[in-house]
N, C-alpha and C positions, 0 to 999 in steps of 0.2 A: 911804325906808325900805329898810334893807339886808335881804337875805335870806341864809339860810345856804347856803354852798356844800356840795356833796355830801361833801367831806372833813370840814368842820366838823360836819355832821349826823352822820356816822359816829362822830366823836370824842365828840360829846354822847351818842349812844346807848351807846357803849362805857363811858363814865364812869358813866352811870346804871345800867348792868347790873353793873358791877364794884363798885358801892358796897357790895354784900353779899359781896364776895370779898376774901381777904387772904392774904398770905404765899405767893403763888404765884410760880414762877420759870419763865421761858421763855427759851431760848437757841436761836438759829438761826445756822448757819454755811453759807454758799453760795460755791462756787467754780465758775465756768464761765459759760455763756450761757443766759439765758432761764429760769432756775430760778424756781420759785414756792413759797413756804412761808407757811402761815397758822396762827396759834395763837389760840384762843379760850378764855380762862379766866375766865368770868363767871358770874354767877348767885348765888342765895342759897346760903350755906354751901359755897362753893367755896374751900377753904382748903388751904394747905400742899402744893400739887401742883407737879409739875415736868414740863416738856416740853423735850426736846433734839432738834433736827432738824439733820441734816447732809446737804448735797447737793453732789456734785461731778460736773460733766458738763453736759449740755445739755437744757433744757426738761423737767426733772423737776418733779413737783408733789407737795407734801406738805401734809396738813391734820391738825391736832390740836385736839380739843375736849374740855374738861373742864368739866362743869356739875353743881353740887350734889355734887361729888366732894371727898373729903378724903384727903390724904396719899398720893396715887397718882402714878404715873410713866408717861410716854410717851416712848419713844425711837425715832426714825425716821432711818435712814441709807440714802442712795441714791447709788450710783456708776454712772454710765452716762448713758443718754438716754431720755427719754419715759417714765420710770417714774412710777407713781402710788402714793402711800401715804396711808392715812387711818386714824386711830385716834380713837375716841370713848369717853369714860368719863363716866358720869352716875349720880348718886345712890348712890355706893358708897364704899368705904373701903379704902385700902391695896392697891390693885390695881396690876398692872404689865403694860404692853403694849410690845412691841418689834417693830420691822420692820427687816429688813436686806435690801436689794435691790442686786444687781450685774448689770448687763446692759442690755437694751433692751426697753422697752414691757412691763415686768412690772407687775402690779397686786396690791396687798395691802391688806386691810382688817381691822381689829379693832374690835369693839364690845362694851363691858362695861357692863351696866346693872343697877343695884341689886345689885351683887356685892361681896364682900369677900375680901381676901387671896387673890385669884385671879390667874393669870398667863396671858397670851396671847403667843405668840412665833411670828413668821414669818420664815423665811430663804429667799430666792430668788436663784438665779443662772442666767442664761441669757436667753431671749427669749420674750416673750408668755406667761409663766406667770401664773396667777391663783390667789390664796389668800384665804380669808376665815375668820375666827374670830368666833363670837358666843357670849358668856356672859351669861346672864340669871338673876338670883337664884341666883348661884353662889358658894359659900363654900369657900375652900381648894381650889379646883379648878385644873387646869392643862391647857392645850391648846397643842400646838406643830405647826407645819408646816414641813417642809424640802424644797425643790424645786430640782432641778438639771436643766437641759435646755431643751426647747422645747415650748411649748403645753401644759404640764401644768396640771391644775386640781384644787384641793383645798378642802374645806370642813369645818369642825368646829363643831358646835353643842353647847353645854352649857346645859340649861334646868332650873332648879330642881335644882341638883346640889350635893353635898357630898363633897369629897375625891375627885372623879372625875378621871381622867387620860386624855388622848387624845393620841396621837402619830401623825403621818403623815409618811412619808419617801418621796420620789419622785426617781428618777434615770432620765432618758430623754426620751421625747417622747410627747405626747398621752395621757398617763396621767390617770386620773380617780379621785379618792378622796373619800368622804364618811363622816363620823363623827357620830353623834347620840347624846347621853347625857342621861338624866334619872334621878336617883337618888343612891345613896350608895356610895362606895368601889368604883366600877367602873373598869375599865381597858380601853382600846381601843388596839391597835397595828396600823398598816397600813404595809407596806413594799413598794414597787414599783420594779422595775428593768426597763427595756425599752421597748416601744412599744405604745401603745393598750390598756393594761391597765385594768380597772375594778374597784374594790373599794368595798363599802359595809358599814358596821357600825352597828347600831342596838341601843341598850341602855336598858331601863327596869326599875329595880328596885334590888337590893342585891348587892354583892360579885360582880357578873358580870365575866367576863374574855373578851375577844375578840381574836384575833390572826390577821392575814392577811399572807401572804408571797407575792409574785408576781415571777417572773423569766422574761421571755419576751415573747411578742407576743399581744395580743388575748385574754388570759385574763380571766375574770370570776368574782368571788367575793362572797358575801354572807353575813354572820353577823348574825342577829337574835335578841335575847334579851329575854324578859319573865319576870321572877321574881327568884330569888335564888341566888347561888353557882353559876351555870352557867358552863361553860367551852367555848368554841368555837374551834377552831384549823384554819386552812386553809393549805396550802402548795402552790403551783403552779409547776412548772418546764416550760416548753415553749410551746406555742401553741394558742390557741383552746380552752383547757380551761374548764369551767364547774362551779362548786361552790356549793351553797346549804346553809346550816345554819340551822334554825329551832328555837328552844328556848323552851318555855313550862313553867314549873314551878320546882322547886328541885333543885339539885345534879346537873344533867345534865352529861355530858361527851361532846363530839363532836370527832372529828379526821378531816379529809380530806387526803389527799396524792395529788397528780397529777403524774406525770412523763411527758411525751410530748405528744400532740396530740389535740384533739377528744374528750377524755374528759368525761363528765358524771356528777356525783355530787350526790345529794339526800338530806339527812338531816333528818328531822322528829321531834323529841322532845316529845311532848305529855303524857306521863305525869306523875304528881304528883311523884315523887321519884326521883332517883338512877339514871337510865338512862345507859348507856355505849354509844357507837357509834364504829366505826373503819372508814373506807373508804380503801383504798389502790389506786391505779390506775397501772400501768406499761405504756406502749404507746400505742396509737392507737384511738380510736373506742369505748372501753369506756363502759358505763353502769351505775351503781349507785344503787339506791333503798332507803333504810332509814327505816321508820316505827316509832316506839316510843310 
């Protein structure tokens, strides 16, 4: 009696899983040594999807999975060595995920679950950068991460979101950025240039807007918003400045600007409607606290 070889068993499993999938397209192009690319387009109602993977260099790894997905696109391009890209789309419709990596040992991941008409985009250039985008029950939302340099880390999460937008841009080394959104028509923008800066944006509600700009070394900024139509803006130029904006309510506006070093600003807006706060620090070692 003959037994199935591992390859035959894998083919049998793939055939059984793809019996419910149709009209999918997968294209892989590899140039170099030791590159690895995997595509999985199987499962019930997995139809009309497209995967394109391009690898040039040495020992790059790419994985693309579409399950229960319809009319969606994954594109992953890697140029260099030891880069890793992974994109997963499941139980959604007309989503787009793209990863572009140039350099050595960069890691990028996107995951879109039960989402529709949403986009996730990661572009990385350099060494040892890490980026991750997660969209869950997201409709018409977009998230993008652009990193250039060494050892930067960025993460964007959109959970139960409609028309939310998140943008993270990093240039330098060892910068860290996180964006978290849940709600409708919210916007988050984080821009970092320099070394060892840290930025966090958290939004729950409607029509909130958060913006963080950092240029220098070791700056830290946080904007947290719960409510509707709040606006929080932080700009930091220098080194080891610290800013925190917390907003709960409707229609609050807060702006912090720090130029110099070792400045500290705290703004807390907990009133019901329409508070405005501005903190501007020029120099070194200044401290400002505003509660409304």
